[in-house]
Steps between C-alpha positions, in 0.01 A plus 500: 500500500159337486386201700333192350243269657764230533750719685592342834493760782672488833311567825622860522381561143160347573469702821590822309232433235237423765615789719539277803800391706696182434352325806146537361614367158634192676176468690305496167718206398448313825125555471520374137357821368812537279653194334878504463662334197825451693591473861828578673497778404135554426416618150151604385406568140367839404186328364434358853538847658273651237241226554516569880434871435223439242317262734468773758373770267131559432385352169469843342866584563799398294841447646748776408777240492485390136810313384562735206473805720668387818850633542729296712644672802865596469742374764519854641124511548503158667764609749288788633 
C-alpha cells in the first residue's frame, strides 16, 4: 500500500519514519517543529513529516520519501 501526502499518521508511525522514539516525536510537536492536524490523539500528515525531513537536508539532497514511492508500514512492522 502506498501513502499519500494527505495521509494522517499516528505518533508511532511518525517516530518510525523519522527513526526516533515516540517521546522525541511528541517533543517536536511541543516545540512546534511538527504541526498536528488533529489532537487527542495527535495526527500528523505525511506532507508535514516530509517537509520536516526536507527542511533538514542540504539543498543538493532530495528526500527519499516521495509519495508515489513510499510504502506504508504494515501493522506487523509497526509492532516491532
